[in-house]
C-alpha positions as CSV (number, residue, x, y, z in Angstrom):
1,M,-3.2,-41.5,-26.6
2,E,-4.6,-39.5,-23.3
3,W,-3.1,-36.0,-23.0
4,S,-4.9,-34.7,-19.9
5,F,-2.5,-35.4,-17.4
6,R,0.7,-34.4,-19.8
7,S,2.8,-31.5,-18.6
8,A,2.3,-28.1,-20.9
9,E,6.3,-28.6,-21.9
10,E,5.3,-32.2,-23.2
11,L,2.0,-30.9,-24.9
12,V,4.4,-27.9,-26.7
13,A,6.5,-30.5,-27.8
14,A,3.8,-32.7,-29.2
15,L,2.3,-29.9,-31.1
16,R,5.2,-28.9,-32.8
17,A,6.1,-32.5,-33.8
18,G,2.7,-32.8,-35.2
19,E,1.6,-35.8,-32.8
20,V,-1.8,-34.1,-31.9
21,T,-3.6,-30.9,-32.8
22,S,-4.6,-27.9,-30.3
23,V,-8.2,-28.7,-31.4
24,E,-7.7,-32.5,-30.1
25,L,-6.2,-31.4,-26.9
26,T,-8.8,-28.8,-26.2
27,D,-11.6,-31.7,-27.1
28,E,-10.1,-34.1,-24.8
29,A,-10.2,-31.4,-22.0
30,I,-13.7,-30.6,-22.4
31,A,-14.8,-34.2,-22.8
32,R,-13.0,-34.8,-19.3
33,I,-14.6,-31.8,-17.5
34,E,-17.9,-32.7,-18.8
35,R,-17.6,-36.1,-17.7
36,D,-15.7,-35.1,-14.0
37,D,-16.2,-32.0,-13.1
38,K,-19.8,-32.7,-11.9
39,V,-18.5,-34.4,-8.7
40,I,-15.2,-32.0,-8.3
41,N,-17.0,-28.5,-9.4
42,A,-14.0,-27.0,-10.2
43,I,-14.7,-25.1,-13.4
44,C,-17.5,-22.5,-12.6
45,V,-17.6,-20.7,-15.4
46,P,-17.0,-22.7,-18.5
47,D,-15.9,-21.1,-21.8
48,F,-15.7,-23.7,-24.3
49,D,-17.2,-22.3,-27.4
50,R,-14.7,-19.6,-27.6
51,A,-12.1,-22.3,-26.4
52,R,-12.4,-24.5,-29.5
53,A,-12.3,-21.4,-31.8
54,A,-9.1,-20.4,-29.9
55,A,-7.8,-24.0,-30.5
56,R,-8.8,-23.8,-34.4
57,G,-6.8,-20.5,-34.5
58,A,-3.8,-21.8,-32.9
59,D,-3.6,-24.7,-35.1
60,Q,-3.5,-22.4,-38.0
61,A,-1.1,-20.1,-36.6
62,R,1.2,-23.1,-35.8
63,A,0.6,-24.1,-39.7
64,R,1.7,-20.6,-40.6
65,G,5.0,-21.3,-38.8
66,E,4.1,-19.0,-35.6
67,V,6.3,-20.3,-32.5
68,R,4.8,-18.8,-29.1
69,P,5.3,-20.4,-25.4
70,L,1.9,-21.4,-25.1
71,L,0.3,-21.7,-28.6
72,G,-2.6,-24.5,-28.4
73,I,-2.1,-25.4,-24.7
74,P,-5.6,-25.6,-22.6
75,V,-5.5,-23.7,-19.8
76,T,-7.7,-22.7,-16.9
77,V,-7.9,-18.6,-15.0
78,K,-9.1,-18.1,-11.7
79,E,-12.8,-16.6,-11.6
80,S,-11.3,-13.4,-10.0
81,Y,-9.3,-12.3,-13.2
82,N,-11.6,-9.9,-15.5
83,M,-12.3,-11.7,-18.9
84,V,-14.2,-10.3,-21.4
85,G,-17.8,-11.8,-22.3
86,L,-17.7,-13.7,-19.0
87,P,-18.8,-12.5,-15.1
88,T,-16.4,-11.8,-12.5
89,T,-18.1,-12.4,-9.3
90,W,-15.4,-13.2,-6.8
91,G,-18.3,-15.5,-5.6
92,M,-20.4,-12.6,-4.2
93,P,-24.1,-13.0,-5.3
94,Q,-25.0,-9.1,-5.5
95,H,-22.2,-8.9,-8.6
96,R,-23.4,-12.2,-10.6
97,D,-24.1,-10.6,-13.4
98,Y,-21.0,-8.3,-13.5
99,V,-19.5,-8.6,-16.8
100,P,-16.1,-6.8,-17.2
101,A,-15.2,-4.7,-20.5
102,E,-11.5,-5.5,-20.9
103,D,-9.4,-8.8,-19.9
104,A,-7.0,-8.4,-17.3
105,V,-3.3,-8.0,-17.8
106,Q,-2.5,-11.9,-17.4
107,V,-5.6,-13.0,-19.3
108,S,-4.0,-11.1,-22.3
109,R,-0.5,-12.4,-21.7
110,L,-2.1,-15.8,-21.9
111,R,-3.7,-15.1,-25.0
112,V,-0.7,-13.3,-26.7
113,A,1.3,-16.7,-25.8
114,G,-1.3,-18.5,-27.6
115,A,-2.7,-20.4,-24.9
116,V,-6.4,-21.6,-25.1
117,V,-8.6,-20.9,-22.2
118,L,-11.2,-23.2,-21.1
119,G,-12.9,-21.7,-18.7
120,K,-12.7,-19.9,-15.1
121,T,-12.3,-21.9,-12.1
122,N,-14.2,-21.3,-8.7
123,V,-13.4,-19.4,-5.4
124,P,-14.6,-18.7,-1.9
125,L,-16.6,-15.3,-1.0
126,G,-14.6,-12.1,-2.0
127,L,-11.5,-14.8,-2.0
128,Q,-11.4,-14.6,1.6
129,D,-11.1,-18.2,2.6
130,I,-8.9,-21.4,2.8
131,Q,-11.7,-23.3,1.0
132,S,-13.5,-22.6,-2.2
133,F,-17.3,-22.4,-1.8
134,N,-19.6,-19.4,-2.5
135,E,-23.8,-19.1,-3.1
136,I,-23.1,-18.5,-7.0
137,Y,-21.4,-21.7,-7.8
138,G,-21.4,-24.0,-4.9
139,T,-18.6,-26.2,-3.3
140,T,-15.3,-27.1,-4.8
141,N,-14.3,-30.7,-3.6
142,N,-10.9,-31.9,-3.2
143,P,-10.2,-34.7,-6.3
144,W,-8.5,-37.1,-3.5
145,D,-11.5,-37.0,-1.3
146,H,-14.7,-35.1,-2.0
147,G,-15.5,-34.9,1.5
148,R,-12.5,-32.5,2.0
149,T,-11.7,-28.8,0.7
150,S,-9.5,-28.1,-2.3
151,G,-8.4,-25.1,-0.6
152,G,-8.6,-21.7,-1.3
153,S,-9.0,-19.0,-2.5
154,S,-7.3,-21.0,-5.8
155,G,-8.8,-23.9,-4.9
156,G,-11.0,-24.4,-8.2
157,S,-7.8,-24.1,-10.0
158,A,-5.7,-26.7,-8.1
159,A,-8.6,-29.2,-8.3
160,A,-8.7,-28.6,-12.1
161,L,-4.9,-29.3,-12.4
162,A,-5.2,-32.2,-10.1
163,S,-8.3,-33.6,-12.2
164,G,-6.7,-33.1,-15.9
165,F,-8.8,-30.2,-16.8
166,G,-5.8,-28.1,-18.6
167,A,-2.2,-28.4,-18.2
168,L,-1.7,-25.0,-16.4
169,S,-3.6,-22.2,-14.3
170,I,-3.5,-19.0,-13.2
171,G,-4.4,-18.0,-9.5
172,S,-3.2,-15.4,-6.7
173,D,-1.8,-15.2,-3.4
174,L,-2.6,-13.1,-0.4
175,A,-2.8,-15.6,2.5
176,G,-1.6,-19.0,0.9
177,S,-4.1,-18.9,-2.0
178,L,-1.8,-20.4,-4.6
179,R,0.2,-22.7,-2.1
180,T,-2.6,-24.0,0.2
181,P,-4.4,-25.5,-2.7
182,A,-1.3,-26.7,-4.3
183,H,-0.5,-28.5,-1.1
184,F,-3.9,-29.7,-0.6
185,C,-4.3,-31.2,-4.1
186,G,-1.0,-32.2,-4.9
187,V,0.1,-29.8,-7.7
188,Y,2.9,-27.2,-7.9
189,A,2.3,-23.6,-7.5
190,H,4.7,-20.6,-7.3
191,K,3.8,-17.2,-5.5
192,P,6.1,-14.8,-7.0
193,T,7.9,-12.0,-5.8
194,V,5.6,-9.3,-4.5
195,G,5.3,-6.8,-7.9
196,L,7.0,-9.1,-9.9
197,A,3.8,-10.0,-12.1
198,A,1.4,-7.4,-13.0
199,T,-1.8,-7.6,-11.2
200,R,-4.2,-5.0,-12.8
201,G,-7.9,-6.7,-13.6
202,M,-7.4,-9.2,-10.6
203,V,-9.5,-7.0,-9.0
204,A,-13.1,-7.2,-7.0
205,P,-16.2,-6.2,-8.7
206,P,-17.2,-3.7,-9.8
207,A,-14.2,-1.5,-9.1
208,P,-12.3,-0.6,-12.2
209,A,-9.2,-2.4,-13.3
210,L,-6.3,0.0,-12.3
211,P,-2.5,-0.2,-12.0
212,V,-1.9,-0.4,-8.1
213,D,0.7,-1.4,-6.1
214,L,-0.6,-4.2,-3.8
215,D,0.9,-4.6,-0.2
216,L,1.2,-8.6,0.0
217,A,-1.0,-9.9,-2.9
218,V,0.5,-11.5,-6.0
219,V,-0.4,-13.5,-9.1
220,G,1.1,-16.3,-10.0
221,P,1.3,-19.8,-12.0
222,M,-0.3,-23.4,-11.1
223,A,0.8,-26.8,-12.7
224,R,1.3,-30.3,-12.4
225,T,5.2,-30.2,-12.9
226,A,7.9,-27.6,-11.7
227,R,9.3,-26.8,-15.3
228,D,5.6,-25.7,-16.0
229,L,5.8,-23.1,-13.5
230,T,8.6,-21.2,-15.1
231,L,7.4,-21.8,-18.1
232,L,3.9,-19.9,-17.2
233,L,5.8,-17.3,-14.7
234,D,7.8,-16.4,-17.9
235,V,4.7,-15.4,-19.8
236,M,3.0,-13.7,-16.6
237,A,6.2,-11.8,-15.2
238,G,6.8,-8.2,-15.6
239,P,5.7,-4.7,-15.0
240,D,2.0,-3.4,-16.1
241,P,2.5,-1.4,-19.4
242,L,0.3,1.2,-18.2
243,T,2.9,2.2,-15.3
244,L,5.9,1.7,-17.8
245,G,4.6,2.7,-21.0
246,V,6.7,-0.2,-22.9
247,A,5.9,-3.9,-23.7
248,H,6.6,-6.3,-20.7
249,H,9.9,-7.4,-20.2
250,V,11.6,-8.6,-17.1
251,V,15.0,-10.4,-16.7
252,L,15.2,-12.2,-13.8
253,P,18.7,-13.7,-12.5
254,P,19.4,-17.1,-12.9
255,A,19.1,-19.8,-10.5
256,R,22.0,-19.9,-7.8
257,H,22.7,-23.3,-8.7
258,E,21.9,-26.1,-11.0
259,R,23.1,-28.9,-9.0
260,L,21.5,-30.1,-5.9
261,G,24.4,-30.8,-4.0
262,D,25.3,-26.8,-4.5
263,F,22.2,-25.7,-2.5
264,R,22.1,-24.3,1.0
265,V,19.1,-25.0,2.8
266,L,17.5,-24.4,5.7
267,V,14.6,-26.7,7.0
268,V,11.9,-25.0,9.5
269,D,8.9,-27.2,10.7
270,E,8.3,-25.8,14.4
271,H,6.5,-22.7,15.1
272,P,6.0,-21.1,18.2
273,L,2.5,-20.3,17.9
274,L,1.4,-23.4,16.4
275,A,1.9,-27.0,16.3
276,T,3.1,-28.8,13.0
277,G,0.7,-32.0,12.5
278,S,2.6,-35.1,11.8
279,A,1.6,-35.6,8.2
280,V,3.3,-32.4,6.9
281,R,6.5,-32.8,9.4
282,A,6.8,-36.1,7.5
283,G,6.6,-34.2,4.3
284,V,9.1,-31.7,5.7
285,N,11.2,-34.3,6.4
286,R,11.3,-36.6,3.2
287,V,12.2,-33.1,1.5
288,A,15.0,-32.8,3.9
289,D,16.3,-36.3,3.6
290,A,16.0,-35.9,-0.3
291,L,18.3,-32.7,-0.3
292,A,21.1,-34.3,2.2
293,D,20.7,-37.6,0.1
294,G,21.8,-35.4,-2.8
295,G,24.3,-33.5,-1.2
296,A,22.9,-30.3,-0.4
297,R,24.0,-28.7,3.3
298,V,20.8,-28.9,5.3
299,E,20.8,-27.0,8.6
300,R,17.7,-26.8,11.3
301,H,18.8,-24.1,13.0
302,T,20.0,-20.7,12.3
303,V,20.1,-17.4,14.7
304,L,19.5,-15.5,11.3
305,L,16.0,-16.4,11.0
306,P,13.4,-13.6,11.8
307,D,11.4,-14.0,14.7
308,L,8.7,-16.1,13.8
309,A,6.1,-14.9,16.3
310,E,6.7,-11.4,15.5
311,A,6.5,-12.2,11.9
312,A,3.3,-14.0,12.4
313,A,1.7,-11.0,14.2
314,L,3.2,-8.6,11.7
315,Y,1.5,-10.6,8.9
316,T,-1.8,-11.1,10.6
317,Q,-2.1,-7.2,11.5
318,L,-1.2,-6.2,7.4
319,L,-3.7,-8.9,6.5
320,F,-6.2,-8.0,8.5
321,S,-5.9,-4.0,8.4
322,G,-6.3,-4.2,4.6
323,S,-8.9,-7.0,4.6
324,V,-11.4,-4.5,6.8
325,A,-10.3,-1.3,5.2
326,R,-13.7,-1.0,3.5
327,F,-16.0,-2.4,6.3
328,P,-19.2,-0.2,6.9
329,V,-18.4,2.4,10.0
330,E,-20.6,0.8,12.5
331,A,-18.9,-2.7,12.2
332,Y,-15.7,-0.8,12.2
333,E,-16.8,1.2,15.7
334,Q,-17.5,-2.4,17.1
335,L,-14.3,-3.6,16.3
336,R,-12.3,-0.6,17.6
337,T,-14.6,-1.1,21.3
338,R,-13.3,-4.8,21.3
339,A,-9.6,-3.8,20.2
340,A,-9.6,-1.2,23.1
341,G,-10.7,-4.2,25.6
342,L,-7.7,-6.3,24.6
343,S,-5.0,-6.7,27.9
344,A,-1.7,-5.0,26.5
345,D,0.1,-8.1,27.0
346,D,-1.9,-10.3,24.9
347,R,0.2,-11.7,22.1
348,S,-2.3,-14.2,20.3
349,L,-2.7,-14.3,16.9
350,D,-6.6,-13.6,17.7
351,A,-5.5,-10.1,19.4
352,A,-3.0,-9.2,16.3
353,R,-6.1,-10.0,14.2
354,L,-8.3,-7.5,16.1
355,R,-5.8,-5.0,16.6
356,G,-4.8,-5.1,12.7
357,M,-8.6,-4.5,11.9
358,V,-8.6,-1.2,13.6
359,F,-5.0,0.0,12.4
360,S,-4.5,3.9,12.3
361,H,-2.4,4.9,9.3
362,R,0.4,5.4,12.1
363,D,-0.1,2.1,13.6
364,W,0.4,0.8,9.9
365,I,3.5,2.6,8.9
366,E,5.0,1.4,12.1
367,A,4.3,-2.2,11.1
368,N,5.7,-1.7,7.8
369,N,8.6,-0.2,9.2
370,R,9.1,-3.3,11.2
371,R,8.2,-5.4,8.1
372,E,11.6,-3.4,6.7
373,L,13.4,-4.6,9.4
374,H,12.4,-8.4,8.6
375,R,13.1,-8.0,4.9
376,H,17.1,-7.0,5.9
377,G,16.8,-9.9,8.3
378,W,15.9,-12.2,5.4
379,R,18.5,-10.7,3.1
380,Q,21.4,-11.5,5.7
381,L,19.7,-15.3,6.0
382,F,19.6,-15.5,1.9
383,A,23.7,-14.6,2.1
384,E,24.1,-17.6,4.0
385,F,21.3,-19.8,2.6
386,D,19.7,-20.3,-0.8
387,A,16.2,-21.3,0.1
388,V,14.2,-22.1,3.0
389,V,11.9,-25.5,3.4
390,C,8.7,-25.0,5.7
391,P,5.1,-26.2,5.9
392,I,2.5,-24.5,3.9
393,T,-0.3,-25.3,6.3
394,P,0.0,-27.7,9.6
395,T,-2.1,-30.2,8.2
396,P,-3.6,-32.4,4.9
397,A,-6.7,-30.9,3.2
398,F,-9.2,-30.8,6.1
399,G,-13.3,-31.5,5.7
400,H,-15.4,-29.1,4.5
401,D,-16.4,-26.2,6.9
402,H,-19.3,-23.8,6.0
403,N,-19.7,-22.4,9.4
404,P,-20.7,-18.4,8.5
405,H,-18.8,-17.2,10.9
406,P,-15.3,-18.3,9.7
407,L,-13.6,-16.8,13.4
408,E,-15.7,-19.6,15.1
409,R,-14.2,-22.2,12.8
410,R,-11.2,-24.5,14.3
411,I,-8.4,-26.4,12.6
412,D,-7.7,-29.8,14.3
413,I,-4.1,-30.3,14.2
414,D,-3.5,-34.1,15.4
415,G,-6.2,-33.7,17.8
416,V,-5.6,-30.3,19.2
417,E,-7.9,-27.6,18.0
418,Y,-6.6,-24.0,16.8
419,P,-8.6,-21.1,15.7
420,Y,-9.3,-21.6,12.2
421,F,-7.2,-18.5,10.8
422,D,-4.1,-19.4,12.6
423,Q,-3.2,-22.1,10.2
424,L,-2.1,-19.0,7.7
425,V,1.3,-18.3,9.8
426,W,3.4,-20.2,7.6
427,A,1.9,-19.3,4.3
428,G,2.5,-15.5,5.7
429,L,5.9,-16.1,6.3
430,A,6.8,-15.8,2.6
431,T,4.1,-13.0,2.0
432,M,4.7,-10.5,4.7
433,P,8.4,-9.7,3.6
434,G,7.0,-10.1,-0.2
435,L,9.5,-13.2,-1.2
436,P,8.9,-15.9,-3.8
437,A,7.7,-19.3,-2.6
438,T,7.1,-22.6,-4.8
439,A,5.0,-25.2,-3.6
440,I,5.8,-28.6,-4.2
441,P,4.3,-32.2,-3.3
442,A,6.2,-33.8,-0.8
443,G,4.3,-37.3,-1.1
444,R,1.3,-39.1,0.4
445,P,1.8,-39.7,4.0
446,A,-1.5,-39.1,5.5
447,E,-4.8,-41.0,4.7
448,G,-4.0,-40.9,0.8
449,L,-4.0,-37.3,0.8
450,P,-1.2,-35.6,-0.7
451,V,1.2,-33.2,1.3
452,G,3.2,-30.5,0.2
453,V,6.0,-28.1,1.2
454,Q,7.2,-24.5,0.4
455,L,10.6,-23.3,-0.9
456,I,11.2,-19.9,-0.1
457,G,13.7,-17.9,-1.8
458,P,15.5,-14.6,-2.0
459,M,13.7,-11.5,-3.1
460,F,13.4,-11.3,-6.9
461,E,15.8,-14.6,-7.1
462,D,12.4,-16.5,-8.2
463,R,14.3,-18.8,-10.3
464,T,16.4,-20.3,-7.2
465,P,13.3,-21.9,-5.6
466,L,12.2,-22.8,-9.0
467,R,14.8,-24.9,-9.9
468,L,15.4,-26.7,-6.4
469,A,11.6,-27.7,-7.1
470,E,12.7,-29.2,-10.6
471,L,15.8,-30.8,-8.5
472,L,13.4,-32.3,-5.8
473,E,10.8,-33.4,-8.4
474,Q,13.6,-35.3,-10.3
475,K,14.4,-37.0,-6.6
476,I,11.4,-37.8,-4.9
477,G,8.6,-37.3,-7.7
478,G,5.9,-35.1,-8.2
479,F,2.3,-34.7,-8.9
480,Q,0.5,-38.0,-8.8
481,T,-3.1,-38.9,-10.6
482,P,-5.6,-39.1,-7.7
483,R,-7.2,-42.6,-7.2
């Protein structure tokens, strides 16, 4: 029997029933990686010897009667997480030999939960791309079409899941880095509420692993089913023990509803700054139709939705002010000169990027205050709705584009070219205010490529979009094996 594409939940049950051992699951996963990963290149740092040892240990623990949530389940970990004995490079050649001295918090939580870590998955340089390629480990291909990207920055994890390399993976998300690869590869991902899951040890080398409150970035689960996302989120959720001095435990409120017919959903597929490609629009409509068919209250418009153009500009400025904060002084001064030359009435995202790159602290405080107003707007919206369905990016997976100057790249949306980074506006819709968002497959309308949508939920009510994802999976189907 082949286990590679079974859900973690099914594997847990099979292990408990004695139908299979962790050693067998791990050997099968390793054999599949050794056979198929030459063309996909998802697993950039294999750790097979330790995985087999962990699998033997898991089988022994089960024989002793131990019960842990992921005991014996093969998983992968994004390269950006520190793991003792393995390099953490973030794709940066100068750090190819950096090996951290301790595991990231989330890697420790995986181990405590009994997971078997097969290895690390590929990322873009510095995690700063919507694709996953770097000089050290090369390019990760989309399992559905090797000429296209698997997405980024958790592209290796999404490609691994779609290829049957482990049942679960952990990634991170600042600019759609969990959701975009899930959408491109036809799998599931969940961007938790900001601050819900501790991030210590998911840090660029050679920086020390410290507990920090990140402004936009989160760590989160990836899987092939909606229920598996919840299983893994329950392992990941909780504050850093260094900041609380106690073992991690967090009680999230239950989902607002259990039945599809009880949900109130806002569907949004138009953005003032960016076209929505026909394939993605079809995916959004497929989900909207399924919701309506299931008796949910579905609306397409509300005055409660925060201004999308302002939200995109705010997100862009907060994102880019953080990403260039460590730039060399000369580069920063060049950016300041360029920003000073912008027309005051230039409201393009290119202008927002440039302004954000040279934010003063005063500018940042002002943007942060406007973010709080948006958060309040979302609170009011979520008094009337339970979730928002919208795109993750405007297109399915695009062809590999390794132009070394990302600001020169373009994204083709149904024949019209847009600046490459403009496609981040949908991901930023949930990221800027820190809201939870679940990426789900929504079928394959375009050229045989998968398309996903995101379900944005209320802050710290992560279980609401996750439950909606589960109900939609029952209604329209979920992950399909690439062929």
